[in-house]
N, C-alpha and C positions, 0 to 999 in steps of 0.2 A: 661518944662511946660507940662502937659498932655492934649492931644487933646480931646476935647468933640465928642461925637460919635451924629451924626447928627439923626434926628427921620427917616429921609427916608430911612436910611439905615436899619432901624429895619424892614420896610416894605418888603423891597428886600430880607431879610432873611427869611421872613415868606412867601414869596410866593411860595417855592417849596412844602411845607406842605399844602398850599392852595389848590395847583393844584392836589395832592395826593388825598386830601379830597373830591375834586370833581370827580375824577376818582373812587374813591372806591363807592362814593355814587352812581354814575351813575351804577357801577356792580350791586350792591345790588337791585335797582330798576330793573334793566333789569332783574330779575330772578324770577320766580313765586314761592312761598313757602307756603306752608301748615303746620298747627297744628291742633291738637285735644285737646280738655278739658278733654278727658277720652277715653284711648286707651284700657281700659280692662273693659266695662259697665257690670254689673251683673244684672239681672232682673227675677222676677220670672214668671212663666206660664201664659198666659193671661193678662199680662199688658203693657205697652206701654215702648219705649224705643227711645233715640235719639242717633244716630252716628253720633257724632262731626267731621267734616271735615271744617277747617275756611282757607279761602285764606289770608295771611298776607301781601303778597308782589306782585303786577302784573301791569305793564302797558296794558293788554289786559282787554277791558270793558265787553266783552262778551265770555269767556273762555268757552272751551267744557268741560262738567262734564260727568263722568263716575263712577258707583258703580258696583263693581263685587262680588260674593260671591264664597268663595272658600271652598268647603267641600268634604272630601272623595276623595282628590286628582283630583277633578274635579271643573273646574272653568265656572260658569255661569254668564250672566247678570242680575243685580238688577235694573239699571237705565241706560238706553241707547236711544238715539235719542230723547231725552228729554220725556221720559215717563217709568214709573215703569213696569219690565217686569217679567216675571215667576211667581213663587207662591206667591210673595208679590204683585201682582197685586190687587189692591181694599184695600190694608190695609196698606200702606206705601204712603209719599209724601216727596218731597225735601223741605228743610227748609232752610231760610237764603240762597238761592242760591247754597249751596253746600252740608248742612248737611242731613242727610236721618232720617226720624222718621217712626217707624214701631208700629203697633197699634197691640194689640191681639197677641203678641208672642206667639209661641210655641216651643216644645222641638227640632223640626225640624230647628229652625231659628238660634241654637246654631252654630257659624260657624266664619272663619275669611272674614272679609269684606273689600275691597280694593277700595279707594276714589282716582280716576285719575282725574287731571285735566291739559288740554293742552291750552296754552295761547301763541298763534303764533306771538303776537307782542313783546314778550319778549325773551330775549338772551336765558336764560334758559326756553325753552317751555313747558317742562313736569315735574310733579311733582306727587307724589303720597303719601300715607297714609295708613296703615293698623290698622284695630280695629278688636279686638277679643271678640265677643258677646257670652256670657255665661247665658242659659236659666236655672233656675232652676225649679225642679218639685217636686212638694209636693208628700211625698209617699202615697201609698193606703194602706188599712188594710191588716197586713202581714197574711202570712198562718203559723198557729201554729199547732204543732202537741205534743201532751202530752200524754204518757201512763197512762191509768185509774188505774192500780192496779200493784203493785211492791212489792215482797217481802222483809222483813227487810234484810241489808246486799247485797243485790245485786246491781247491775249498772243500771243506766237510763240515758236517752238522751231526752232533750226537744229541738225541732227545731222550728224556726222562720225565714220565708224568705219572702223579698219583692223585686218585679222586676221593679217598674214603677219609684221610686224617683231618682232625679239627683240632687245633687251629692249622690253617694251611700249612703245609710243612716247607722248610728250606731244603735244597738238594745239595747234593756234595759228588764230584766225579772222582774217580781213581783210575790211575793204569800203574797195571802191575803191583799193586797195593801202595801206591804212593798217592797221597791227597794232591789234587790240583789246585793251584790258586785260583782266584775268580779272574786273574790277569797274568799271563805268562811273564809281561815285562816286570811285575812286582818281585820275582823270584830269580836270582842268577841260577838255581839249578836248570830253570827252563827256558835259559836264554837261547836254546836253539830251537824252540817252538815258539808259534804265532797263535795264540788262541785267547778267547774271552768267555766266561762262565756266567750265565745269568742263574743265580742261585735261587732266584722267585720262580722263574719258570723252568728251569731244569736244562737249559740248552747249552750245549758246548759248542762254540764255532771256533772252526778253524780256518783263518785266512787263506792259508797256505801251508800245507802239510810237508813235514821232512821225514827222511827215514828214521829219525830218533821216535817219531809219534806213533810207529808201531807198536802194538802192544794189547794187553787183556784190560779192558774197560767194563767199570760197573758203577752204578750210581745208588747212592743212598738218599732217601727222604725221611727227615727228621722232623719233630715237633716235641712240644713239651711232655707228650704222653708216650713216645718211644720213637723208635726208628724202624726201618725196613731197607732191605737193599734187593736189586735185581741180579739176575745171572750174569756172569762174565761173558762178554763178547769180543770177538779178535776183530781189531782191524790192522789190515795189512797196507803198508805204504811200499809201492813199488816204481821202480825207475822206468822210464819212457825209452823203449828200443827205437831210436830214430833211423840206425842204419836198415833194422828189419821193416819198418813203415816204408822206407824209400824203395827197399828191395820189393816188397809187396805191390806197390804202386806201379813197378816198372814191369812186373811179371804180368798184371792185370793188362796193362796197355799193350804188352807183345802179344797176348792172348787176342786181344780185340782187334788188333793189326791182322795176324793170323787168318781170323775168321772173316775180316774184310777182304783180304785177299782171295781166299777161296770162294766168297759169293761173285766177286768179278770173274774170276776163270771160270765159273759154272755158266754165268750169263753168256760169256763168250764162246763156250762150247755148246751153247743151245739146250742146256739141261732143263733150262726154266720157261722154254718156249712150248706153249701148247700145239697140239697135233691138230690140223685144218680136217674140215668135214670132208669125207670120201665123194661127196657129190651125189649119192644114190638117191633116186627118187622115192617119194613117199609111196607107200604102197598099203592101200586098204587092208585091214586083217580079213581073211577067209570068213566063210559062212561055216559057222560050227556045224558038225553032223547032226541030223536028227532034228534040227531047229529050223521052223518056218520062220524065215527072214524076209522083212518088208523092206526095200530099198527105198532110199529117198530119191526125189526128184534129182538132188545134187550128186548122187551116186550114178544115176541113169545118164545124166547128161555127161558125166565124168567119162563113163565107159563108152558112150557115142563118141566122142571127141577121140577117144584114142583108137577104136576102129578106123574112123574116118582118116585118120592120120595113117595108120599103118597100111590100109588099101592105096593111099596116095604114094605112099613110097614105093609098093610093089609096082603101080603103073608107070613110075618113072623108070 
């Protein structure tokens, strides 16, 4: 005959599980724990954002809360000693005891933010959570450079650059309000063109322009925060006048030939021959009036030589 198990024995069998549950529950409650509803918030510049930091478990009624900003390998206080610190003073506050709200965010607010909680009455007294804030910045009107005139068959490069937007923008080019593809060969509509567009650098390169490439060009820089465009600029593609170029060269050669002939004739007629000296002897300048002039030995000897020569000629 089988023995019936008494109900009291079942309770005794469950006592070890009961004590383990109490012990595990005590361990959970004795540790401060944090969580966040969004660890990677993304916001546009000049808007507001909440950095979520929530205490899920703690036995401490008044834990110490600190927020720190980590940017460019430097750590600074954001919330310390129960007040906002640094460049967020006046445009941030603590929400729900631990979360941080920032108004009028700027691009310099993009950083890592660390929420630290110290609960002295808990067995695990410290916990922290890191939140990465990304501030998107709308592009400003880009700087565009378009050549004004290009001969048919020559290469041409159009530039578009913007330096304010974040994340970095991508670029699109338009001709006469028609969006250009990144590769002209990929679209039958542009089979008469030959160009490549780098949407990351904003460079539009024509390997050889055609008459159909003439038109009004402008560029648009875009990112997740918005877009901006530059003013339209005209690029003219013109034909080379081969006949005119040959005629101009012939005219220049003819002018050079005439100049050469003229110079030769002038040489033959003696226009460029310098006149000979007339052979007159050099004569010392006379003595100025009213000035006591002392003659040098050379002047005395020269005067004596001339007189002797004159007398000798008279004798002959």
